[in-house]
C-alpha positions in Angstrom: -76.1 7.7 14.4 -73.7 10.5 15.2 -71.8 12.1 12.3 -68.4 11.1 13.9 -69.3 7.4 14.1 -70.5 7.5 10.5 -67.2 9.0 9.4 -65.2 6.5 11.4 -67.2 3.6 9.9 -66.6 4.9 6.4 -62.8 5.1 7.1 -62.7 1.6 8.3 -64.8 0.3 5.3 -62.6 2.2 2.9 -59.4 0.9 4.5 -60.7 -2.7 4.3 -61.6 -2.2 0.7 -58.4 -0.5 -0.3 -55.9 -2.7 1.7 -56.1 -5.7 -0.6 -55.7 -3.5 -3.7 -52.6 -2.0 -2.1 -51.1 -5.4 -1.6 -51.7 -6.3 -5.3 -50.3 -3.0 -6.6 -47.3 -2.9 -4.3 -44.1 -4.0 -6.1 -42.2 -6.7 -4.4 -39.0 -5.6 -2.7 -36.1 -5.7 -5.2 -33.6 -5.9 -2.3 -33.6 -9.7 -2.1 -33.3 -12.6 -4.5 -36.1 -12.9 -7.1 -38.3 -15.9 -6.7 -40.8 -17.0 -9.4 -43.6 -19.1 -7.9 -45.7 -21.4 -10.1 -48.8 -22.5 -8.1 -52.0 -24.5 -8.7 -54.9 -22.2 -9.6 -57.1 -22.9 -6.6 -54.4 -23.2 -3.9 -54.3 -20.8 -1.0 -51.4 -22.2 1.0 -49.1 -21.3 -1.9 -50.0 -17.6 -1.4 -49.2 -18.0 2.3 -45.8 -19.6 1.5 -45.1 -16.7 -1.0 -45.8 -14.2 1.7 -43.4 -16.1 4.1 -40.7 -15.7 1.4 -41.5 -11.9 1.1 -41.3 -11.5 4.9 -37.9 -13.2 4.7 -36.3 -10.9 2.2 -37.3 -12.4 -1.2 -38.8 -10.5 -4.1 -41.7 -12.8 -5.2 -43.8 -13.1 -8.3 -46.6 -15.7 -8.4 -48.3 -17.3 -11.5 -51.2 -19.7 -11.4 -51.4 -22.8 -13.6 -54.0 -25.7 -13.8 -51.2 -28.3 -13.8 -47.6 -28.1 -12.5 -46.3 -31.4 -13.9 -44.9 -29.8 -17.0 -43.2 -27.1 -15.0 -41.6 -29.7 -12.7 -40.4 -31.7 -15.7 -38.9 -28.6 -17.3 -36.9 -27.7 -14.2 -35.8 -31.3 -13.3 -37.9 -31.9 -10.3 -38.7 -35.5 -9.6 -42.5 -36.3 -9.8 -42.3 -38.0 -6.4 -41.6 -34.5 -4.9 -44.6 -32.8 -6.6 -46.7 -30.5 -4.5 -49.0 -27.5 -5.1 -46.2 -25.0 -5.9 -42.8 -24.9 -7.6 -40.4 -22.0 -7.5 -37.3 -20.8 -9.2 -34.6 -18.7 -7.5 -31.1 -18.0 -8.9 -31.0 -21.2 -11.0 -32.4 -23.5 -8.3 -35.7 -25.2 -8.3 -37.7 -25.2 -5.0 -40.6 -27.6 -4.6 -43.2 -27.4 -1.8 -43.1 -25.7 1.6 -39.4 -25.1 1.9 -38.6 -22.6 4.7 -37.0 -19.3 3.5 -34.0 -19.8 5.8 -33.1 -23.0 3.9 -33.4 -21.3 0.6 -31.1 -18.5 1.9 -28.6 -21.2 3.1 -28.7 -22.9 -0.3 -28.0 -19.7 -2.1 -25.0 -18.9 0.1 -23.6 -22.5 -0.1 -23.9 -22.6 -3.9 -24.4 -26.4 -3.7 -24.3 -28.3 -7.0 -27.9 -29.5 -6.9 -31.0 -28.9 -8.9 -32.8 -27.7 -5.8 -34.7 -28.3 -2.6 -38.0 -30.0 -1.9 -40.4 -30.6 1.0 -42.6 -33.5 -0.3 -46.2 -33.5 0.8 -47.7 -30.7 2.7 -46.5 -31.2 6.3 -48.4 -29.4 9.0 -46.3 -26.7 10.6 -44.2 -26.0 7.5 -44.3 -22.4 6.1 -47.7 -21.9 4.5 -49.1 -24.8 6.4 -49.1 -23.3 9.9 -51.9 -24.3 12.2 -52.7 -25.8 15.6 -50.5 -28.8 15.0 -47.1 -29.5 13.5 -45.4 -32.7 12.2 -41.8 -33.5 11.6 -40.5 -33.0 8.1 -37.3 -32.9 6.1 -36.1 -30.5 3.4 -34.4 -32.6 0.7 -31.8 -31.6 -1.8 -31.7 -33.4 -5.2 -29.4 -33.4 -8.1 -29.5 -34.3 -11.8 -28.3 -37.8 -11.2 -31.2 -38.5 -8.9 -29.2 -38.3 -5.7 -31.3 -37.1 -2.7 -29.9 -35.9 0.6 -31.4 -34.4 3.7 -30.7 -30.7 3.8 -32.6 -29.9 7.0 -34.8 -31.5 9.6 -37.7 -30.0 11.5 -39.3 -31.6 14.5 
């Protein structure tokens, strides 16, 4: 094998080995609102959703837990909305695969709600992208238990 191809191969292998470490050590952008994500330990879609938020201007930290029910209870999220991740941003609770645009809209509107939820794990929602999509709704909910449709996706 030629020396130049050996060097090229080493560079590629080094880049592949270092790239994931760079992602872990790179601080999240402090320019956007800070989001704390609580996810189930073995869930991968939560990480994809967190990356969706980062790409849309949020500063995101992620912590893994074996059970999110206590987190949801603490922040007033109804059990019926429970999914694989819960997030907090500027006093609002976010449950499930809520699009970043809807979180931005919530923050601008300053609605008097506990937060937003996308129950279930609808195909096509952020973090659940794939070959198919299904319609879903983003719901707002308040302390009294009132639920309203905040956005619809078809």
